C-alpha positions in Angstrom: 3.1 -9.9 -9.4 1.2 -11.2 -6.2 -1.8 -8.1 -6.0 -3.4 -7.3 -2.8 -5.5 -10.2 -1.4 -9.2 -9.8 -3.1 -10.4 -11.5 0.8 -8.7 -8.5 2.7 -10.7 -5.9 -0.1 -14.1 -7.3 1.2 -13.5 -7.3 4.1 -12.7 -4.1 4.2 -15.7 -3.3 2.1 -17.7 -5.1 4.3 -17.0 -3.2 8.0 -17.2 0.1 6.0 -20.9 -1.9 5.1 -20.7 -1.5 1.2 -22.3 -4.9 -0.1 -20.5 -5.4 -3.3 -17.8 -4.6 -5.4 -17.3 -4.7 -9.1 -14.2 -6.5 -10.4 -13.3 -3.2 -12.2 -13.8 -1.9 -8.5 -11.2 -4.4 -7.3 -8.4 -4.6 -9.4 -8.6 -0.5 -9.6 -8.5 -1.3 -5.9 -4.9 -3.0 -7.0 -3.7 -1.4 -9.1 -3.8 2.3 -6.4 -2.9 0.2 -3.5 0.5 -1.2 -5.3 0.7 2.2 -6.9 0.6 4.1 -3.4 2.9 1.0 -1.9 5.3 1.5 -4.2 6.0 5.4 -4.0 5.9 5.2 -0.4 9.3 2.4 -0.2 10.8 4.4 -3.5 10.7 7.8 -0.8 11.1 5.7 2.3 14.7 4.1 0.7 15.8 7.5 0.1 15.3 8.1 3.9 17.3 5.2 4.2 20.1 5.4 1.5 21.0 8.7 2.6 20.8 8.0 6.9 23.1 5.2 5.4 21.5 2.1 6.6 20.8 -0.8 4.3 17.7 -1.3 6.3 14.6 0.6 6.0 12.4 0.7 9.1 9.1 1.9 10.5 10.3 5.4 11.0 11.5 5.6 7.1 7.6 5.1 6.2 6.4 7.5 8.8 8.5 10.3 7.3 7.4 9.5 4.1 3.3 9.5 5.0 3.4 12.8 7.3 
């Protein structure tokens, strides 16, 4: 499975004035982002199914995040 891009994490860290990220920190962030995304998608999928749709919409994700 492809992980969240390292360059994106480094860019975000740089924007927040974090000079360096350890390999462990990057791996932990990648794991957390994937798990968080998976949980959101699972809940959004339930909304989609309950709405009798086959397409997951932005609104489904927004409902879950709120």
